[in-house]
Each structure stands twice: as C-alpha cells, then as structure tokens.
LUMFI-266514 format. One record per residue (C-alpha): residue in one letter; x negated, y, z. Coordinates in steps of 0.1 Angstrom, whole numbers, padded with zeros to 4 digits, always signed. Layout:
BEGIN
aXYZ/...
! end
This chain:
BEGIN
m-0147+2312+0139/s-0183+2332+0126/t-0212+2330+0141/p-0216+2364+0168/d-0237+2389+0155/l-0273+2386+0171/s-0285+2415+0159/a-0282+2434+0190/n-0280+2409+0213/v-0278+2426+0246/a-0248+2412+0262/p-0246+2378+0283/i-0239+2347+0259/d-0199+2336+0254/a-0211+2302+0261/a-0173+2289+0259/e-0167+2307+0226/i-0197+2291+0213/a-0193+2260+0224/s-0157+2259+0207/t-0169+2259+0177/a-0194+2230+0182/p-0186+2192+0165/s-0174+2166+0185/q-0197+2138+0190/t-0181+2110+0167/g-0196+2081+0153/e-0231+2079+0158/r-0250+2097+0179/a-0280+2124+0161/m-0296+2127+0199/k-0330+2108+0203/y-0352+2099+0233/f-0385+2092+0234/a-0395+2061+0257/l-0427+2049+0274/p-0426+2011+0289/n-0447+2025+0320/l-0465+2058+0330/r-0498+2048+0318/s-0487+2041+0282/q-0490+2061+0255/d-0472+2047+0230/i-0439+2058+0220/t-0403+2037+0211/i-0373+2056+0202/v-0343+2041+0225/d-0309+2044+0234/p-0312+2048+0275/l-0271+2041+0272/t-0273+2005+0262/f-0306+1999+0281/k-0306+1971+0308/p-0331+1979+0338/d-0347+1951+0352/i-0363+1970+0385/p-0381+1949+0412/v-0373+1957+0448/h-0396+1978+0461/k-0399+1992+0501/t-0412+2022+0498/k-0418+2052+0475/e-0459+2042+0471/e-0450+2004+0458/r-0425+2022+0432/r-0447+2048+0419/a-0478+2017+0415/w-0450+1996+0397/q-0443+2027+0375/s-0482+2030+0367/s-0487+1996+0358/p-0497+1987+0326/t-0482+1956+0325/t-0442+1971+0336/q-0417+1974+0312/h-0394+1996+0315/l-0380+2027+0301/f-0394+2059+0308/y-0378+2087+0290/s-0381+2126+0274/c-0362+2144+0247/v-0394+2162+0235/e-0411+2149+0205/g-0450+2152+0203/m-0467+2164+0171/v-0475+2132+0165/p-0441+2116+0172/t-0452+2081+0185/l-0474+2092+0209/r-0469+2107+0242/v-0465+2144+0249/t-0501+2156+0262/d-0522+2187+0263/l-0535+2167+0233/n-0500+2157+0219/p-0484+2192+0223/p-0444+2190+0214/r-0431+2199+0183/k-0391+2194+0187/i-0374+2193+0220/w-0336+2173+0215/a-0319+2177+0247/f-0330+2192+0284/v-0331+2173+0313/g-0323+2187+0346/d-0333+2166+0374/y-0318+2173+0414/d-0335+2158+0440/a-0312+2160+0469/n-0289+2128+0479/i-0257+2138+0460/n-0225+2122+0469/d-0200+2140+0448/e-0211+2148+0415/s-0177+2163+0400/t-0191+2199+0409/v-0213+2199+0379/v-0181+2205+0356/t-0164+2229+0381/n-0201+2249+0388/a-0212+2253+0348/a-0207+2280+0325/p-0178+2279+0303/g-0181+2254+0275/l-0221+2247+0290/l-0215+2210+0301/a-0240+2184+0306/s-0234+2159+0281/y-0243+2129+0307/v-0252+2128+0340/s-0270+2097+0357/r-0280+2087+0387/t-0322+2087+0399/f-0338+2056+0423/s-0337+2083+0455/g-0305+2091+0450/g-0303+2118+0433/r-0289+2132+0398/r-0300+2137+0363/l-0284+2158+0341/v-0289+2159+0303/f-0281+2185+0278/e-0282+2173+0244/f-0285+2193+0212/e-0261+2193+0179/a-0297+2191+0164/p-0332+2202+0178/v-0353+2230+0184/l-0391+2234+0167/i-0411+2247+0194/d-0450+2235+0186/q-0458+2272+0190/p-0467+2277+0228/q-0463+2310+0228/i-0425+2305+0232/a-0415+2274+0241/e-0422+2276+0278/a-0401+2304+0270/f-0375+2292+0258/v-0370+2263+0284/t-0370+2286+0307/s-0344+2309+0293/l-0321+2277+0284/a-0323+2266+0318/k-0308+2299+0331/e-0282+2298+0303/l-0272+2268+0318/r-0272+2281+0353/v-0291+2251+0363/k-0298+2257+0395/d-0263+2263+0402/l-0248+2233+0394/l-0264+2204+0420/p-0280+2211+0449/g-0322+2203+0449/f-0333+2214+0418/d-0366+2203+0407/k-0390+2227+0387/a-0404+2196+0369/s-0371+2199+0350/l-0388+2226+0330/n-0422+2202+0321/l-0423+2197+0285/t-0445+2171+0294/q-0423+2158+0322/y-0406+2114+0316/w-0381+2102+0336/e-0373+2069+0349/v-0340+2060+0332/g-0318+2055+0365/d-0287+2038+0361/d-0252+2046+0361/w-0252+2067+0329/h-0217+2083+0321/r-0201+2109+0297/v-0197+2142+0320/p-0155+2147+0305/g-0150+2176+0279/s-0187+2179+0271/t-0203+2188+0240/p-0239+2190+0224/l-0249+2224+0227/s-0247+2239+0193/r-0269+2256+0170/a-0256+2287+0171/l-0262+2288+0210/l-0294+2274+0207/g-0308+2296+0179/l-0294+2328+0202/v-0317+2313+0235/f-0346+2309+0209/y-0342+2345+0196/r-0343+2362+0230/a-0372+2338+0245/a-0389+2349+0212/e-0386+2382+0220/k-0396+2379+0248/k-0432+2361+0234/s-0449+2376+0200/i-0463+2349+0185/r-0502+2360+0174/a-0510+2338+0145/d-0544+2334+0125/g-0547+2362+0089/l-0534+2393+0087/e-0511+2416+0103/i-0484+2430+0073/p-0458+2452+0080/i-0428+2441+0082/e-0414+2461+0051/a-0440+2454+0029/v-0434+2416+0034/g-0392+2424+0032/e-0401+2441-0003/e-0419+2406-0013/v-0392+2387+0002/e-0367+2404-0022/r-0384+2403-0050/r-0391+2363-0047/w-0355+2354-0031/p-0333+2383-0044/g-0302+2383-0018/r-0313+2353+0004/w-0316+2374+0028/p-0288+2391+0045/g-0290+2427+0061/s-0321+2442+0066/f-0355+2427+0070/v-0367+2437+0104/e-0385+2422+0132/g-0362+2402+0155/a-0333+2399+0126/r-0324+2361+0118/g-0311+2343+0089/p-0314+2309+0064/l-0349+2294+0058/f-0346+2314+0024/w-0376+2302+0014/i-0360+2265+0011/d-0339+2260-0016/d-0316+2230-0003/g-0286+2251-0007/i-0279+2255+0035/d-0280+2290+0041/r-0270+2289+0079/e-0291+2305+0105/g-0326+2290+0111/c-0348+2313+0117/q-0358+2349+0128/v-0388+2372+0115/g-0414+2382+0139/r-0446+2405+0139/y-0470+2375+0121/g-0447+2357+0104/m-0412+2334+0104/i-0400+2320+0136/c-0383+2289+0127/y-0361+2264+0151/s-0342+2249+0125/d-0358+2209+0123/r-0354+2214+0084/a-0386+2238+0090/a-0419+2225+0086/k-0430+2242+0113/a-0419+2262+0142/f-0439+2292+0128/l-0445+2301+0096/s-0478+2326+0089/w-0469+2352+0057/s-0492+2331+0038/d-0477+2304+0050/i-0446+2319+0030/l-0456+2339+0002/g-0491+2324-0006/a-0526+2328+0000/r-0531+2354-0030/f-0504+2379-0021/v-0521+2382+0017/r-0553+2389+0000/e-0541+2414-0027/f-0519+2431+0001/e-0551+2430+0023/a-0574+2442-0004/e-0548+2472-0010/r-0545+2481+0026/i-0581+2483+0032/g-0586+2500+0000/a-0563+2529+0013/a-0575+2526+0045/m-0615+2534+0034/a-0596+2558+0006/d-0608+2596+0016/t-0630+2586+0043/y-0668+2590+0043/f-0692+2581+0070/i-0713+2613+0080/e-0738+2619+0104/e-0721+2597+0132/k-0686+2609+0123/y-0659+2598+0100/w-0647+2621+0079/k-0613+2614+0066/k-0588+2638+0042/n-0558+2644+0060/a-0529+2667+0042/g-0559+2680+0016/i-0581+2692+0048/w-0615+2669+0056/r-0618+2664+0095/p-0643+2649+0110/h-0633+2619+0141/r-0658+2601+0164/k-0659+2566+0164/e-0635+2557+0194/n-0607+2580+0176/f-0613+2569+0139/a-0610+2530+0153/d-0575+2537+0169/d-0561+2557+0140/l-0569+2529+0119/r-0549+2505+0142/v-0518+2529+0140/s-0525+2527+0106/g-0516+2490+0108/i-0547+2474+0107/n-0556+2446+0124/s-0574+2450+0159/r-0579+2413+0165/p-0599+2389+0147/s-0582+2374+0119/s-0588+2336+0130/r-0605+2317+0163/t-0636+2317+0141/d-0636+2350+0133/l-0663+2371+0147/a-0647+2408+0134/n-0614+2421+0131/d-0601+2443+0101/v-0608+2476+0124/a-0645+2468+0124/r-0644+2457+0088/v-0636+2491+0079/m-0655+2506+0097/s-0687+2489+0089/r-0679+2491+0050/l-0681+2530+0052/r-0709+2531+0071/s-0725+2508+0041/e-0702+2520+0013/r-0693+2556+0018/v-0720+2575+0033/l-0731+2607+0025/d-0760+2628+0035/a-0740+2663+0051/a-0708+2682+0051/v-0703+2716+0041/p-0681+2740+0024/i-0687+2749-0010/v-0659+2779-0018/h-0638+2775-0049/d-0658+2743-0064/c-0632+2716-0072/r-0656+2692-0065/e-0648+2670-0037/i-0689+2650-0035/v-0716+2673-0050/d-0749+2662-0054/l-0776+2693-0040/n-0810+2683-0042/c-0809+2644-0041/r-0787+2647-0013/q-0751+2639-0019/v-0724+2663+0001/l-0690+2662+0009/n-0678+2695-0002/t-0655+2708+0032/s-0636+2735+0019/r-0605+2745+0028/i-0603+2778+0002/r-0582+2784-0020/a-0573+2810-0045/m-0536+2824-0040/p-0512+2804-0072/p-0501+2834-0092/a-0466+2835-0107/g-0454+2822-0139/a-0454+2858-0154/d-0454+2892-0139/d-0425+2912-0130/p-0429+2944-0128/q-0404+2953-0116/k-0421+2935-0084/s-0452+2942-0089/a-0447+2980-0096/w-0469+2990-0061/l-0499+2975-0073/h-0498+2986-0108/e-0493+3021-0090/f-0525+3015-0068/f-0551+3004-0097/e-0535+3033-0120/k-0542+3061-0099/i-0564+3055-0070/w-0596+3059-0089/d-0615+3092-0091/p-0600+3112-0119/a-0634+3122-0130/e-0638+3087-0141/p-0612+3070-0151/r-0630+3041-0169/q-0650+3025-0136/k-0608+3011-0134/d-0618+2989-0164/y-0647+2977-0146/f-0633+2965-0112/l-0602+2949-0129/a-0632+2930-0150/w-0649+2923-0118/f-0620+2909-0098/q-0607+2887-0130/r-0637+2870-0134/f-0641+2862-0098/y-0603+2851-0095/q-0600+2834-0123/n-0632+2811-0114/a-0620+2804-0088/l-0588+2794-0096/q-0606+2767-0123/g-0626+2757-0094/e-0659+2767-0112/p-0673+2796-0094/k-0702+2819-0110/a-0720+2844-0094/g-0712+2883-0097/q-0724+2915-0085/a-0719+2931-0050/i-0692+2961-0049/v-0692+2995-0032/i-0662+3015-0028/a-0669+3050-0020/g-0636+3074-0006/d-0620+3093+0024/a-0613+3076+0052/g-0573+3065+0053/i-0570+3061+0012/g-0571+3025+0008/k-0607+3013+0008/t-0602+2986+0031/f-0568+2979+0019/l-0578+2971-0013/s-0609+2947+0001/w-0591+2925+0029/r-0554+2927+0025/i-0558+2928-0018/v-0593+2909-0030/g-0593+2890-0002/k-0559+2876+0000/a-0560+2868-0034/l-0591+2847-0030/g-0587+2831-0001/g-0600+2851+0028/f-0629+2874+0041/s-0652+2876+0067/d-0671+2899+0083/g-0708+2898+0067/a-0728+2929+0088/r-0750+2908+0112/f-0757+2884+0087/l-0768+2907+0058/k-0784+2933+0085/g-0808+2901+0094/e-0794+2897+0130/t-0783+2862+0128/s-0789+2830+0107/f-0756+2813+0120/n-0736+2819+0088/k-0708+2792+0094/e-0681+2818+0083/i-0694+2835+0064/a-0705+2805+0043/e-0667+2789+0046/v-0649+2823+0031/p-0654+2836-0006/l-0658+2873+0002/l-0681+2892+0027/a-0662+2927+0034/i-0687+2954+0053/d-0676+2990+0066/d-0705+3014+0070/s-0698+3015+0104/e-0713+2980+0108/i-0749+2992+0087/a-0777+3008+0112/d-0790+3042+0100/e-0828+3031+0107/i-0850+3029+0074/a-0858+2997+0088/a-0826+2982+0089/r-0810+2999+0059/n-0847+2984+0037/k-0835+2951+0055/f-0803+2951+0042/t-0806+2960+0005/s-0830+2932+0007/t-0810+2905+0021/v-0780+2919-0004/k-0802+2916-0029/k-0812+2883-0023/f-0775+2872-0018/v-0769+2881-0047/a-0794+2875-0071/d-0801+2837-0057/p-0762+2825-0056/q-0773+2802-0026/i-0774+2800+0016/t-0787+2780+0037/y-0760+2766+0055/h-0764+2765+0095/p-0735+2762+0121/k-0745+2760+0153/g-0758+2724+0163/v-0758+2713+0129/d-0793+2713+0111/e-0795+2736+0083/i-0786+2732+0045/t-0789+2753+0017/i-0758+2750-0002/p-0744+2767-0034/c-0727+2802-0024/k-0711+2826-0052/n-0692+2845-0023/r-0689+2883-0033/i-0698+2915-0010/i-0677+2945-0008/i-0694+2976+0009/t-0664+3006+0019/c-0679+3035+0029/n-0664+3074+0030/q-0680+3100+0010/d-0701+3122+0038/a-0733+3122+0030/h-0742+3103+0062/s-0720+3077+0051/l-0732+3072+0017/g-0768+3070+0033/v-0760+3032+0038/l-0760+3023-0001/p-0785+2997-0007/r-0816+3016-0026/l-0817+3016-0066/d-0848+3002-0076/t-0850+2983-0111/s-0844+2950-0090/i-0810+2954-0077/k-0796+2979-0106/d-0782+2949-0126/k-0767+2932-0093/l-0747+2963-0078/m-0714+2987-0087/f-0708+3011-0074/f-0670+3029-0074/k-0654+3061-0064/f-0615+3063-0047/g-0605+3099-0059/n-0575+3119-0035/w-0546+3099-0045/r-0527+3082-0014/p-0505+3051-0015/s-0475+3050+0000/y-0479+3023+0032/s-0444+3025+0039/l-0431+2993+0029/p-0402+2965+0038/g-0419+2939+0064/g-0454+2964+0066/p-0477+2967+0039/e-0501+2939+0048/a-0464+2911+0041/y-0448+2932+0014/v-0485+2931-0007/a-0487+2895-0003/s-0455+2890-0016/i-0457+2905-0048/l-0498+2900-0051/p-0488+2864-0070/f-0474+2886-0091/w-0496+2910-0106/l-0521+2885-0104/r-0509+2867-0132/w-0507+2901-0147/l-0545+2902-0144/l-0548+2868-0159/d-0536+2877-0189/w-0554+2914-0188/k-0578+2913-0216/p-0607+2935-0206/p-0622+2961-0234/a-0654+2952-0244/y-0671+2980-0231/v-0672+2965-0200/l-0683+2930-0209/s-0726+2916-0207/p-0737+2899-0230/d-0757+2882-0202/p-0735+2856-0195/r-0752+2856-0156/f-0726+2879-0138/g-0709+2889-0171/i-0698+2922-0162/v-0718+2953-0172/p-0726+2970-0135/y-0711+3003-0133/k-0721+3026-0113/h-0704+3060-0103/p-0726+3091-0110/l-0721+3109-0078/l-0728+3079-0061/v-0760+3073-0078/r-0773+3108-0070/a-0762+3103-0033/v-0788+3075-0036/e-0811+3090-0053/e-0812+3118-0031/e-0819+3095+0003/s-0842+3075-0022/p-0881+3071-0004/q-0889+3077-0044/t-0871+3113-0038/t-0883+3120-0004/l-0923+3112-0016/k-0914+3132-0047/e-0903+3164-0024/i-0935+3162+0004/i-0955+3163-0030/d-0938+3194-0042/i-0947+3210-0005/w-0982+3197-0005/f-0992+3207-0039/t-0977+3239-0030/e-0994+3247+0003/s-1027+3236-0006/g-1028+3257-0036/r-1038+3228-0061/t-1028+3230-0097/e-1048+3207-0107/p-1036+3166-0106/e-1059+3145-0084/w-1071+3110-0082/m-1065+3092-0049/s-1056+3059-0033/a-1025+3055-0014/k-1040+3055+0018/a-1059+3087+0006/l-1024+3104-0003/h-1013+3096+0030/n-1040+3113+0048/k-1039+3142+0030/l-0998+3146+0033/s-0998+3143+0067/w-1009+3173+0073/t-0979+3181+0097/d-0959+3164+0129/a-0928+3158+0107/n-0948+3150+0078/r-0964+3119+0096/t-0928+3112+0110/i-0914+3108+0081/l-0942+3090+0062/a-0940+3065+0096/r-0904+3059+0091/e-0896+3051+0054/l-0928+3052+0042/g-0953+3035+0065/g-0972+3002+0053/p-0971+2991+0022/r-0944+3009+0010/l-0964+3041+0002/g-0978+3023-0026/r-0950+3005-0038/t-0933+3040-0036/l-0961+3054-0058/s-0961+3028-0086/s-0924+3035-0092/l-0921+3073-0094/g-0926+3075-0130/k-0948+3098-0155/d-0939+3131-0140/y-0958+3124-0106/v-0984+3094-0111/l-0997+3104-0146/d-1023+3072-0148/k-1039+3041-0125/r-1069+3029-0123/t-1090+3009-0100/n-1117+3021-0084/r-1152+3003-0091/s-1169+3011-0060/t-1141+3004-0034/n-1121+2980-0054/a-1088+3000-0046/g-1060+3015-0067/e-1062+3049-0075/y-1034+3074-0087/l-1035+3104-0110/v-1012+3120-0086/t-0992+3153-0098/s-0966+3178-0093/p-0948+3187-0124/a-0932+3217-0110/i-0969+3229-0104/c-0991+3214-0120/k-1003+3223-0159/k-0984+3192-0181/
! end
C-alpha cells in the first residue's frame, strides 16, 4: 500500500492502515535503550532491558528507595529512549536530545488488569512492551521502526505531545504521568517486561506524519538568511533535477534529495528557513539553506535581494523615495520598513550575535549610499538624477507627452486637420505655420526627454470659437497636462507646486487684472519666466529650490478693446519672447461622438504623428537656437497693444500739451519738469500717476524714439538727465 498523501493533512491519522504497512519485528531489533547505573551518573551505556536481571535491595520506604537510586555506588538500570547530542552522556539541558527511539508512557495507579491497553488503543497503534513499576503501576514502551531526529527544541516538545495524542496514551490505562512527555526523564527498569500481543513498531510513515504536524505548529527559525521558498525550489531543481516530487512549498514532504544514497522515501519536509528532517540519515533535524545549498548561493542571493530592495530608492530629507509603477513616492521610515518586510527582507538578526537585521541594513545603506538633496519635478526631462548647482536632486515628475501613433490616419484625424487649417484669421494665413512650428518644437523636445525654451503664446478670438479648447484639450493633452498659472504670474503667490509640475500654463484674459500696476507686474513676470527658464520651486512646508522650468504659457483673450488691453506690453526686452495669434470667424463643430474632449483625445495621437513628420517652412525658423521659431505677431494685435501702451499715452499727452500751450519749438526738460508741465489738468495727473508714475516716465521717454525725443543730455548744474522733447504734429522739423 502506498504512503498516504500528506500534502493536505487535515483528517485524523488512519493508524490501522499505517501500522499494517510496517514490517514485522523479526531477527535483531534495531531499537536502542540508553541506560544509567544510577540517577547520579552521567555516563550512558546501550542495554537491552529484556535481558537485564535486576538485583534490588529491600526498601521499607519510598525515601530509602530514592536514596538508593541516586547513590553513586548503585549499579542498576535507569533507561531512556532519547539519545543526546553526545550519545555517551545523559540527556540534560547541556546535552539536549538529538534522536528519539521510542515513546515511554508511565502510569502511577495500581493496575491489576493491563489488558485494557489493547482494547483502549487506537487501531493498529499498540505499545510494543508493558512492564510493572516499583509502585505497582505500569509502563508502556512504543518502539519506533526508525529513530526520529528531534535536535530542534522548537519542535521536539511539539512532536512528543502530538505523538502522545495520536497514541491516546491518556486513555490506555489510568494515572498517566505527565513526566512521560519530559525528554530528559529516565525510568527505573521495573520488572515483568512482556510484549503486547499483535504489536509492531510505529512505522516511519506514521512518525513522519506526526512530525509533519508538529513542525506545522512550530516554525523553526534558524540563523542566516530567509530565502523565498520559490527561489530555493528553483535552485534545488537546477542542482538535483527531478529529485523532489511535486511542488516545492513550505510543509511539502519528500526525500533527502541532497543525499545521494539511492533512497527516495520521505524523510524531510520544507520549512521556512531550511529542511526539517526526521530521518536519521540526515546530519541533524534541521538543515538551513546554507547547509544544503552552500554559503555562496546564500551570499549571492542576499546580494541580489538587498540590491533589488535598494533599487529605485533614495533617501531624501528623512524620507525614503521609491519608484513604484513608474511613479516616485515618499515613505516614512516606519512604512518603508513594513514594505521591506512584506517584500521578504529579513526583519530579525541573522544570528544570535548579530546586532542588526536586513531591514535595518537596507535602510542604513540607503542613508549612506543613496542620499540626494531634494525631490523636485523637472517636467519632460528624461533624467532621474539631475545636478543643480552642485546639488543632486531626484526628478519626481510623472508628466509624459502623449505617445504618437505609428502613422497618421487622415480619415481619423480629419477633424484636427480641418481645425488647424480653418481656425486662423484668413487675412494672415501664414500664422498657422508659425503656430505649428512652435507646437512641434514643444512636443518633439518633450518626447525626446530634452525640453527646450519657447515663446509665450497669445491667442485672440471671439468667445466660444475654440481658443480654450486648443489650449487645454489639444496642446495641454498632447504635452501631459496644464494648470492655471494666473495667480503666480500676477505675483499673488509664491507657492507654485502645481504650475511647476505641469508643462503648460493656460491663462484666460478674465484672470488678469485691469489695473496698470497689475498688468505691468504680469508682463514683467511673463518676460522673466520665458527669458530665464527656471523657477523657484516652493511647495508649502518644503524649503524652496530653483529648478529648470521650460514650461510654456498660452494666454487666451477675446477681441474687444477691453480684453486686448491685458496683452503684455511690447518693449524691446520682450518682443522676441512673445507670439501673437488671431483666430478668424470659422467655428468648428463640437457635436462629436462621445463628446469633443474624449473624441479629440482619441484622434490626437494620429494628428501628432503628422505633426512630427511635418516639415516647417524656412520662413518660420529662427537662426537663434534659443527659441528656434521666429516670434510671429499678428499686426492687429500689435496695434492693439501699442494703443494701450504707456508710450502711446505719453505721446498723446505731449501732443495735447504742445497744442494747448501754443508751443512750436522743441524744449529741453527733465522727466520731473515734463511731469509738472503735463499735469495741468486733473485728468492728466490721474493718467500720469496711474501709468507713468515714479521712474516709469523717464524710462518711457527714453523709448519714444526720435519723433518725440530729439536728443538727450546731462544738465551740468543739476546732474539730471534732460530730454529735447517735441511734438511731430506741431513742431517744425
């Protein structure tokens, strides 16, 4: 009969079936009894209690008998069926058990009829021998077919307890003594030894099954590395192909595969930290993975595992940053340690003398070997570690440009092709090429992971015509996201976490204040943002740091005079940093399947492939590599900006002053003197204070050109700058 399937051991042991497979006891017995001459002795001899002839003096009391048993001169037989680590010495705490050859059950009650041993026993699990004790009790010996290794204290006690339960020792006779479960107990030989009828030694299969159950209850924790069972199984199959039957999982039973002796019967089971062995062919009851697979395998596995635990991880400002699914996330110390344990990193010392565990080692190495100065988003930059002014920072940006399709499908992308063909002011059809070249440069650099600077964009057109849709749903979608950067560009906040994390700042004219000071601040910030492609990254609660920022700005506005008044002023320092586009009157249809946003997102990859393959005409390309594209400006928008500029305002006031004062010749004067002369009315004073107050009047005078300022000089007496101011409409040239 085959050995029972132990992989799902949930039913009670069928003792009768197992016992029926055990060989009958014929010839010389393989059993060993370890004997002491007295209970004071430490030296063990191997004896056969069946042949021992006792010579016991008469003792009147138990005390006299106990004194005789402990006397060093006594020559008697006190036996145990437990073999110590040193077989020639008594089993004690200093010489712990190594093997058990039989189980001895002691019963203290006066027993007249011992036949109940047979009737009360589990089917097929009879004791081998019964003997009588000095006090009139009985002692049962359950011999084993082969000894069981029990040199692991974690499971030795559990094995004996489990075996006693399977044998039903408490039910066999009255007065069961719990000392029977003590592995260091030695028994007086007693007398009247005789075999129990029909008994056979307990089979290897039964003992292995009991051991299996005991090992399930008590996990053996050995010194050394904890290696995932699947990794061990792969190495076992590589070295000993086909030797292990079935799955190599914790608790599975099989042969001693590493011993090449031709014996394939079960003798061990897979533990968490090594092989648990109950066959005496093994060197010991527990062999660690290092014992079986060698120290080199363990070292290499440890190096690989520790390396894997440290991969894609950095220590930054008291947090552990780890990359998961392509996204960098910070973890507090406690959470990171938990994650390491879950991933299989050992959280206990590898030996009793070790002061640290692998979790602590990984975290310590990260703090010393993989330390960075900050974690910041650098949008579209493919580098994960970036050097910024002698500081190494982790690029945490998760923004990615939309991947293009393999090829354009004109039928699928027809809506976008029509949109970009017809949306522009027909009076300036070439502006489409400038915009597409700007878009192409922005998108192509993002895909390459090498962002470059580019101009800010202004798009003017009637309400509801598609300006915001272009900004948000086409450009923003293609580049990976957008944010409303109005508050930052107006100087209302320095906390700019959101705008630093997206590639596009989309601003509507309604978000820009009408006040001259606010508009001037806005213009100045836009100019600086474009001219100096970096930003002071300052999330709340985090120290600020200056990072590269090659984001783009798109400003959308209506075409009425009030809306156009928010456009940035075109002085010489900002002209090359701005592009002005104007839509016409054509309106796209937004009645699209699934809604316009979802529909355009679905066809955008095809159109983006076309955009990458499109070759811009030469006239849109700038020889200056800084921005790469000629800074196109629609003439009508330029005129609108100029009409709202401080220069235009100053020219108009000068013309009126020359006319009303009757002057016909240019006049030398300082900016302050001009301010006093032009302030002859309340209206003029208000305009000058609002648009040309402080040093702005002098700067504006300097930018008027020869039509209004014929010359400049320094007054020798006052050391102040003076201007030769004229009105081209009044004065003779």
